[in-house]
C-alpha positions in Angstrom: 149.4 83.1 72.8 151.8 80.8 74.7 152.3 77.3 73.4 152.4 75.7 76.8 152.2 76.4 80.5 153.9 74.7 83.5 151.8 74.3 86.7 153.5 75.9 89.7 153.0 75.2 93.3 150.2 77.8 93.7 148.0 76.0 91.1 148.8 72.5 92.2 145.7 70.3 92.8 143.5 72.7 90.9 141.0 71.5 88.2 142.2 71.9 84.7 139.3 74.1 83.6 139.8 76.5 86.5 143.6 76.6 85.8 143.0 77.5 82.1 140.7 80.3 83.2 143.4 81.4 85.6 146.0 81.6 82.8 143.9 83.0 80.1 141.4 85.3 81.9 137.7 85.5 81.3 136.7 82.7 79.0 133.3 81.1 79.0 133.2 77.7 80.7 131.5 76.2 77.7 134.4 77.3 75.5 136.9 75.6 77.8 134.9 72.4 77.9 134.5 72.4 74.1 138.2 72.7 73.5 139.1 70.1 76.1 136.7 67.6 74.5 138.1 68.4 71.0 141.6 67.7 72.3 142.9 71.2 71.6 144.1 71.4 75.2 146.2 68.6 76.5 147.9 67.8 79.8 151.3 66.0 79.5 150.4 65.3 75.8 147.1 63.5 76.8 143.5 64.4 76.2 141.7 65.0 79.5 138.4 65.8 81.1 137.7 69.2 82.6 137.4 67.8 86.1 141.0 66.4 86.0 143.2 67.9 88.8 146.7 69.0 87.9 149.9 68.6 89.9 153.0 70.7 90.3 155.4 70.8 87.3 152.9 69.2 84.9 152.8 70.8 81.4 149.6 72.0 79.7 150.6 71.3 76.1 150.0 73.8 73.3 146.7 75.3 73.4 145.9 75.0 69.7 144.1 78.0 68.2 141.4 78.1 70.8 138.3 79.5 69.1 137.4 82.6 71.0 134.0 84.2 70.5 
């Protein structure tokens, strides 16, 4: 699994939870929410909420060992 992702212009202004699903494929929404709350997924090295909108060239920091079902 990649350690980080850079947001490109096609994904700019997209919610972070939808962007993660775009990068990683079919993952349950509850799993994305759980990992965001736990701080395993960070945006520009900051813990964020799932409704946060991303901008172009922002970095989604290392997605630490996301617990897949």
